[in-house]
C-alpha positions as CSV (number, residue, x, y, z in Angstrom):
1,W,0.0,0.0,0.0
2,N,3.1,2.2,-0.2
3,P,3.5,4.1,-3.5
4,E,7.3,3.9,-3.2
5,T,7.4,0.1,-2.9
6,A,4.9,-0.1,-5.7
7,R,7.1,2.1,-7.9
8,R,10.1,-0.1,-7.0
9,H,8.6,-3.5,-7.4
10,L,5.7,-3.0,-9.9
11,K,6.9,0.1,-11.8
12,A,3.6,1.7,-10.9
13,A,3.5,4.2,-8.0
14,D,-0.3,4.5,-8.4
15,Y,-0.9,0.7,-8.0
16,P,-2.1,1.0,-4.4
17,S,-4.7,3.6,-5.1
18,V,-5.8,1.9,-8.4
19,A,-6.0,-1.5,-6.6
20,R,-8.1,0.0,-3.8
21,A,-10.5,1.6,-6.2
22,A,-10.8,-1.6,-8.3
23,I,-11.3,-3.9,-5.3
24,A,-13.9,-1.6,-3.8
25,E,-15.8,-1.4,-7.1
26,M,-15.8,-5.2,-7.4
27,H,-17.1,-5.5,-3.8
28,R,-19.8,-3.0,-4.6
29,Q,-20.9,-5.0,-7.6
30,V,-20.9,-8.5,-6.1
31,G,-20.6,-8.2,-2.3
32,P,-19.0,-10.6,0.0
33,L,-18.2,-14.2,-1.2
34,C,-21.2,-16.6,-0.9
35,F,-21.0,-20.4,-1.1
36,T,-23.5,-23.0,-2.0
37,G,-24.6,-25.6,0.6
38,D,-21.8,-28.0,-0.6
39,G,-19.1,-25.4,-0.3
40,V,-18.7,-24.2,-3.9
41,A,-18.2,-20.4,-4.3
42,R,-21.3,-19.0,-5.9
43,R,-20.9,-15.2,-6.1
44,G,-18.9,-12.4,-4.4
45,L,-15.4,-11.1,-3.8
46,L,-12.5,-13.3,-2.9
47,L,-9.5,-11.1,-2.0
48,R,-6.1,-12.8,-2.5
49,H,-3.0,-11.4,-0.9
50,L,0.5,-12.7,-1.7
51,V,2.8,-12.2,1.3
52,M,6.1,-10.7,0.3
53,P,9.4,-10.8,2.3
54,D,9.9,-8.2,4.9
55,F,12.3,-5.3,4.4
56,T,13.0,-2.1,6.2
57,T,13.9,1.6,5.5
58,S,17.6,0.7,5.9
59,D,17.2,-1.6,2.9
60,L,15.6,1.2,1.0
61,R,18.0,4.0,1.9
62,R,21.1,2.2,0.5
63,N,20.4,3.9,-2.8
64,S,20.0,7.7,-2.9
65,S,17.7,7.7,-5.9
66,F,15.2,5.6,-4.0
67,A,15.7,6.9,-0.5
68,A,15.5,10.5,-1.5
69,R,11.7,10.3,-1.6
70,P,9.9,10.1,1.7
71,I,8.4,6.7,2.6
72,S,5.1,6.6,4.4
73,S,5.3,4.9,7.7
74,S,3.9,1.5,8.2
75,S,1.2,2.8,10.6
76,G,-0.7,4.1,7.6
77,N,-0.2,7.8,8.1
78,D,1.5,10.0,5.5
79,D,4.3,11.3,7.7
80,P,7.7,10.5,6.4
81,V,9.7,8.1,8.5
82,G,13.2,8.8,9.7
83,Y,16.0,7.2,7.7
84,T,18.1,6.4,10.8
85,S,15.6,3.9,12.2
86,E,14.8,0.4,11.2
87,V,11.2,0.9,10.1
88,P,9.4,-2.0,8.3
89,V,7.9,-0.9,5.1
90,G,7.5,-4.2,3.1
91,G,6.1,-7.6,3.6
92,V,4.3,-7.8,6.9
93,A,3.9,-4.0,7.3
94,E,2.2,-3.6,4.0
95,G,0.2,-6.8,4.5
96,A,-1.1,-5.5,7.8
97,R,-2.1,-2.2,6.1
98,I,-3.9,-4.2,3.4
99,M,-5.8,-6.2,6.0
100,E,-6.8,-3.1,7.9
101,W,-8.0,-1.5,4.7
102,A,-10.0,-4.6,3.7
103,A,-11.7,-4.8,7.1
104,S,-12.6,-1.1,7.2
105,A,-13.4,-0.5,3.5
106,L,-15.0,-3.8,2.5
107,G,-16.2,-5.2,5.8
108,R,-15.0,-7.7,8.3
109,D,-16.8,-10.5,6.4
110,T,-14.5,-10.1,3.4
111,Y,-13.1,-13.5,2.4
112,V,-9.3,-13.3,2.3
113,H,-6.9,-15.9,0.9
114,I,-3.4,-15.2,2.4
115,M,-1.1,-16.7,-0.2
116,E,2.3,-18.0,0.8
117,Q,3.8,-19.1,-2.5
118,Y,6.0,-16.1,-3.3
119,R,9.2,-17.4,-4.9
120,P,11.8,-15.1,-6.3
121,D,12.2,-15.6,-10.0
122,S,12.9,-13.8,-13.3
123,H,14.9,-10.7,-12.4
124,V,14.7,-10.9,-8.6
125,G,18.1,-11.8,-7.1
126,K,19.9,-12.0,-10.4
127,P,23.1,-10.0,-11.0
128,D,22.5,-6.5,-12.1
129,D,23.8,-6.3,-15.7
130,G,24.0,-2.5,-15.6
131,R,21.3,-2.0,-18.2
132,R,18.6,-1.2,-15.7
133,P,18.8,1.5,-13.0
134,Q,19.6,-0.2,-9.7
135,R,17.4,1.5,-7.0
136,L,18.8,-0.4,-4.1
137,G,22.5,-1.1,-3.5
138,A,23.7,-4.5,-2.5
139,G,24.4,-4.8,1.1
140,P,25.7,-7.4,3.5
141,G,24.4,-10.8,2.5
142,K,23.0,-9.3,-0.7
143,E,26.0,-9.4,-2.9
144,E,27.2,-12.0,-5.3
145,A,31.0,-12.6,-5.7
146,G,32.8,-13.4,-8.8
147,G,31.3,-13.1,-12.3
148,N,32.7,-12.6,-15.7
149,D,35.0,-9.7,-14.8
150,G,37.6,-12.1,-13.5
151,G,38.4,-9.9,-10.5
152,G,36.1,-11.6,-8.0
153,A,34.5,-8.2,-7.2
154,A,31.1,-8.2,-5.6
155,R,28.2,-7.4,-7.9
156,R,24.9,-5.9,-7.2
157,V,21.8,-8.0,-7.5
158,R,18.4,-6.8,-8.6
159,Y,15.6,-6.5,-6.0
160,A,17.9,-7.8,-3.3
161,E,15.3,-6.9,-0.6
162,I,12.8,-9.5,-1.9
163,A,15.3,-12.1,-3.2
164,R,14.0,-14.8,-0.9
165,P,10.8,-16.7,-0.3
166,S,8.5,-15.3,2.4
167,S,9.0,-17.0,5.7
168,T,6.4,-18.9,7.8
169,K,6.9,-16.2,10.5
170,E,6.0,-13.4,7.9
171,I,3.0,-15.3,6.6
172,E,1.7,-15.9,10.2
173,A,2.2,-12.3,11.0
174,V,0.0,-11.2,8.1
175,R,-2.6,-13.7,9.2
176,A,-2.5,-12.3,12.8
177,A,-2.8,-8.8,11.4
178,A,-5.9,-9.9,9.5
179,V,-7.4,-11.3,12.7
180,R,-6.5,-8.1,14.7
181,S,-8.3,-6.1,11.9
182,G,-11.4,-8.1,12.6
183,L,-11.3,-10.2,9.4
184,F,-12.6,-13.8,10.2
185,R,-13.1,-15.5,6.8
186,L,-9.5,-16.4,6.1
187,E,-7.9,-19.1,4.0
């Protein structure tokens, strides 16, 4: 729900506002998910949320082109966070904000499927070939040694902050946030 992480990972800073509007409109049209007597979904909205790995403002401030823009705090207000603190902005923090929004905007009876199958693929975690702007620098544990340069120098990797599967702890934390928000129809 953060425009800066949407810009970074989806290349669309307006994704959160567009997604909220589209989901709210779908809910307006079909309402909450309803099932037949034998458990088959008949009509209504099923909200699916893919849990992403956690990362903090320290992961984001490693590159000045990304950290130069203020990042909204995980509490949901629009006050910029301090770049000297370890403030969670991805994964669980955004998942919690999404669950809070779903409960308040759509209703506590919204059916939510919390998905745990995120696996880094494609460009995530791959060496940065220099053709694309790297918004986050590689940090400790986020570098790849060696390469074709023959010198063994460390290379940056793309999307280092999400270059791992979501953990069970992160998935359970988003589920707990959903429950705290009042959502009770969870898969």
